[in-house]
N, C-alpha and C positions, 0 to 999 in steps of 0.2 A: 556311737560308742557306748557300750554297756556300763552301767554303774551298779556296783554290788554293795549293798548296805552292810553285809557281813564283813567284807574286806575293809570298808571304811571304818567300821567299828573296831576291827582288829588293829588297824593302824592308829586309831585314836587311843585305844588302851595302851598300846606299845609306847606312844609318845607321852602319855600321862605318867607311865612308870619312869621313863627317862627324865621327864621334867621334875618329878618328885624326888628323884635321887640326886639331881644336879642342883645343889643349893646356890651356886653362882648364877644360875639362870632363874630359879624359882624366887630368889630374893627380890627380883624386879617387881613383884606384886606389891611390895611395900611402898615403893617410891611414889606412885600416883596417890596413894592414900595420904602419905605425909605431905605432899605438895597441896592436896586439897585442903588439909587442915592449916597449912602454913599460909596459903594465899587466899583463904576465904575472906570475903569482904561484903559489905552491904552498901557501898557507895555507888557513884555513877559509873565506875569502871568495873563493876561486878562481872558483866558479860565478857569484857575483854580479858580479865584475869581467869575467868572460868574457861574461856577458849584456850588460853595459854596452858592451863593445867591439862585440858583434854589433848591438845596437840603434843605436849611433852609426854603425856602418858602413852599416847598412840605410838610415838617414835621409840620411847624407851622400853615400853612393855611389848606392844604388838609386833613391831618390826624386829626388835632385838631378839625376842624369844623365838620367833619364827625363823630368823636367820640362823640362830645358834642351834636350833633343833635339826635343821637341815645340814648345816656345816658339820655338826657332830657326827651325823650319819655318813657324810662324805669322808670325814677323817678316819672313821673306822671301817670304811668300805661297805657299810650295810645298805647305803642308798643304792649302790650298784646292784646288790642282790635284790632289793625291793623292785628296782626297775625291770629286772629280769623275770619277775614272777608274773603270773597271769593277770595281776591287778592292772587295770587300765590307767591311763594318765589321769583321768578324772578321779578314779579311786584313790590314787596316791595323793594328789594335790588337795582334794577335798578332805581326805583323812588327816593329812598333815596340817591342814588349816583349821580343822574343827576345834581342836583343843585350844589353840590360840584365840579363836573367835569366842569360845565359851568363857575363857578366863578373862579376856579383855572386856567382854560385855558385862560380866559380873563386877569386875574391878571398877570400870567406869561408872556403873550404876551406884556402887557404894561411894565412890569419889564424889559423884553428883550430890548424893545425900549429905555427905560430910561437908561439902562446900556450901550447900544451902541454896544452890541455883534453882529458881522456880520459874516456870513458864506455864501459861494457860494452854499452849499448843504442844503438848507432850509428844504427840505422834510425829510432828516434824522434827523435834529434838531427837527422838529415837531413830528416825530415818537418816538424819545427818550423821549420827554417831555410828549407826550400822554400816552405812556406806564407807565411812572413814575407816572402820575396822577392817573391812574387806580390802580397802585401798592399801593400808599400811601392812596388811598381811601379804599382799602381792609384792610390796616393796621388800619385805623381809625374805620372801621366797627368792626374789631376784638376787638379793645380797648373799643369801645362803648358797645358791647355785653357783655364784661366781667365786665363793670362798672355798678354800681347801682345809681350813681348820677353824676352831672356835675363835682364836685370836684374830684371824683375818675377817671373820664375820663381825666381830665387835668393832673393828676398824672400819669396815664397810658401812655399818649402820651409823657411825659417828657423823658423817656429812649430812645424812638424813635428819639426824637430831638437830644439827645446827641450822640448816637451811629451812626446814619445815617448821621448826619451833620459833626461830627468831625472825623468819621472813615477814610475818605480819607487823612486827615492831619496826622493821626497816622502812615501812611505808611512810613514816613521819618525815622522811627526807625526800619524798617524791617531788616536792615543789622545787627543791634545789637541784635534784638529779632526776630528770624525767624518766631515765631508763629504769629507775627503781619501780616505776608503775607496773612493770611486768610481773613483779612479785604479788600483785593483787590477784593474779590468776592461780597462785599456788592453792592447793586444796586446804592448807592450813589457814590461809587468808580468807578463803571463802567460808570455812567453818567459823572463823571469828566474826565475819559479817553476818552469818546466820544467827549466831548467838546474840549479837547486838540487836538484830531485827526481832528476835523472839522476846528479848527483854523489853523492847519498846512497844510490843504488841502490833507489829507491822501486819499488813494484810497478807493473805495467803499468796497473792500474786507476787509480792516482794520477796517471798521466801523461796520461790521456784528457782530463780537464777542461781543462787549458791548451790542448791541441791543438784541442779543439772550439771554444773561445772564439776562438782565433786564426783558425780556419777560418770562423767566422761573420763576423768582421771582414773577412776576405779576400773572401768572397762578396758582402757588402754593399757594400764599396768598389768592387769590380769592376763590380757592377751600376750603381752611381752613375757610374762612368767611361764605361760604355756609353751610359747615358742622356744624359750631358753631350755625348758625341761626336755622338749623333743630333741633339741640340739645335743644336750648332754647325754640323752639316751642313745643317739647315733654315735657319739664319741666312744661310748662303751662298746 
């Protein structure tokens, strides 16, 4: 499948214009920064709170914005026109994900600075956050393709915000309710484990498992978003 850089750039620029005009979506940039300032700490729970801020930001910013940008196009029937153009599936999905990835990466970097989280293994931190951005972008794509309007997209992302953000905190009940242990395999829980391991200076081998699990989630959800896009293409 051919990938055209020019088409990807064109879709990226188009999404940027729509994003900058829609203040209901672009205002989401502010929330991660506010949460980073609000929950910054220097105690023993710094890594846990930092992971919470990152998980919240990924759900509220990355998934929400991606879902709304796609749902807005569906609502105006412009996504159908885009699907009918010579642009390939990869052109469309990469183009429509690029803006969200760039914005998320910049906002998370600033949030990390404002929060004050520091680690000696910055490359692992970047890898974990980059994989998480791709993962939540795929979730946003799925929510957007299933939604017919901005309102539906907002409602579709809400369960993601609740489950993925609060999932790690529910693990405190795993001794009383063993079934809760399954939440440990959520990408948000693994990101939290990764942050704690980074804070304590764990060996590289101990950092591999969370990254692998997050990567598996990322690949699986990306494949699902591709399959769903193809299905929507056939529906048209």
